[in-house]
C-alpha positions as CSV (number, residue, x, y, z in Angstrom):
1,M,0.1,-0.6,-0.3
2,P,1.1,3.6,-1.2
3,P,2.4,5.7,2.2
4,F,0.4,8.7,1.6
5,L,-2.8,6.2,1.4
6,K,-1.8,5.2,4.8
7,L,-1.7,8.8,6.1
8,D,-5.0,9.0,4.3
9,Q,-6.3,6.1,6.4
10,S,-5.1,7.3,9.9
11,I,-6.2,10.7,9.5
12,I,-9.5,9.6,8.2
13,F,-9.7,7.3,11.2
14,R,-8.9,9.8,13.9
15,R,-11.3,12.4,12.5
16,V,-14.3,9.4,12.7
17,S,-13.1,8.8,15.8
18,I,-13.1,12.2,17.3
19,C,-16.5,12.8,15.4
20,G,-17.6,9.2,17.5
21,L,-16.6,10.9,20.9
22,G,-17.8,14.1,19.9
23,I,-21.3,12.7,19.2
24,F,-21.2,10.3,22.6
25,L,-20.0,13.0,24.9
26,L,-22.8,15.4,23.5
27,L,-25.8,12.4,24.1
28,L,-23.9,11.8,27.3
29,T,-24.5,15.4,29.1
30,Y,-28.1,14.8,27.3
31,V,-29.0,12.2,29.3
32,L,-27.1,13.8,32.5
33,S,-29.0,17.0,32.3
34,I,-32.6,15.2,32.4
35,G,-31.7,15.5,36.7
36,P,-31.3,19.0,37.1
37,A,-33.5,20.2,34.4
38,Y,-36.9,18.0,36.1
39,A,-35.6,18.4,39.7
40,Y,-35.5,22.6,39.3
41,L,-39.5,22.0,37.9
42,I,-40.2,20.1,40.8
43,N,-38.8,22.4,43.1
44,H,-40.1,25.6,41.9
45,F,-43.3,23.6,41.2
46,G,-46.1,26.6,40.6
47,N,-42.9,29.3,39.6
48,V,-42.0,28.0,36.4
49,S,-44.5,29.0,33.3
50,E,-46.5,26.6,31.5
51,H,-44.8,27.1,28.4
52,T,-41.4,26.4,30.1
53,S,-42.4,23.7,31.2
54,E,-44.0,22.0,28.2
55,R,-40.5,23.0,26.6
56,I,-38.5,21.1,28.9
57,T,-40.7,18.5,29.0
58,S,-41.2,18.0,25.1
59,F,-36.7,18.4,25.1
60,Y,-36.4,15.4,27.1
61,S,-39.6,13.2,25.7
62,P,-37.3,11.3,24.0
63,I,-35.6,10.1,27.9
64,Y,-39.0,10.4,29.3
65,Y,-40.8,7.7,27.4
66,P,-38.7,5.0,27.9
67,C,-38.5,5.6,31.5
68,R,-41.8,5.5,32.6
69,A,-43.6,3.8,35.3
70,D,-43.9,0.9,33.2
71,K,-40.3,0.6,31.5
72,P,-37.2,-1.1,32.9
73,F,-35.1,2.1,33.6
74,F,-37.7,3.8,36.3
75,Y,-36.3,3.2,39.3
76,Q,-32.8,4.6,37.9
77,F,-34.4,7.7,36.2
78,N,-36.5,8.6,39.4
79,E,-33.4,8.0,41.9
80,Y,-31.4,10.3,39.5
81,I,-33.9,13.2,39.4
82,M,-34.7,12.9,43.3
83,F,-30.8,12.8,43.8
84,W,-30.6,16.5,41.7
85,T,-34.0,17.2,43.6
86,K,-32.3,16.9,47.3
87,R,-29.1,19.0,46.0
88,L,-31.0,22.0,44.0
């Protein structure tokens, strides 16, 4: 294999790895940010406008719906939110 192709493959692999890591970190941040967001809504119930509450709920709905009470991750989801509720 010519050396310039080997160099191109390593650059492509590095870029794909960095993009994959970036996407992973963004998704991890998105999932972990649900605790403080929902804790804020719980702790400030009545002070947050209905519009803001609906926007937050719709933003996190891809996480919320798989973690409802009849789903397997409900306990972990609920404990994580309660952890943040006590902290805020």
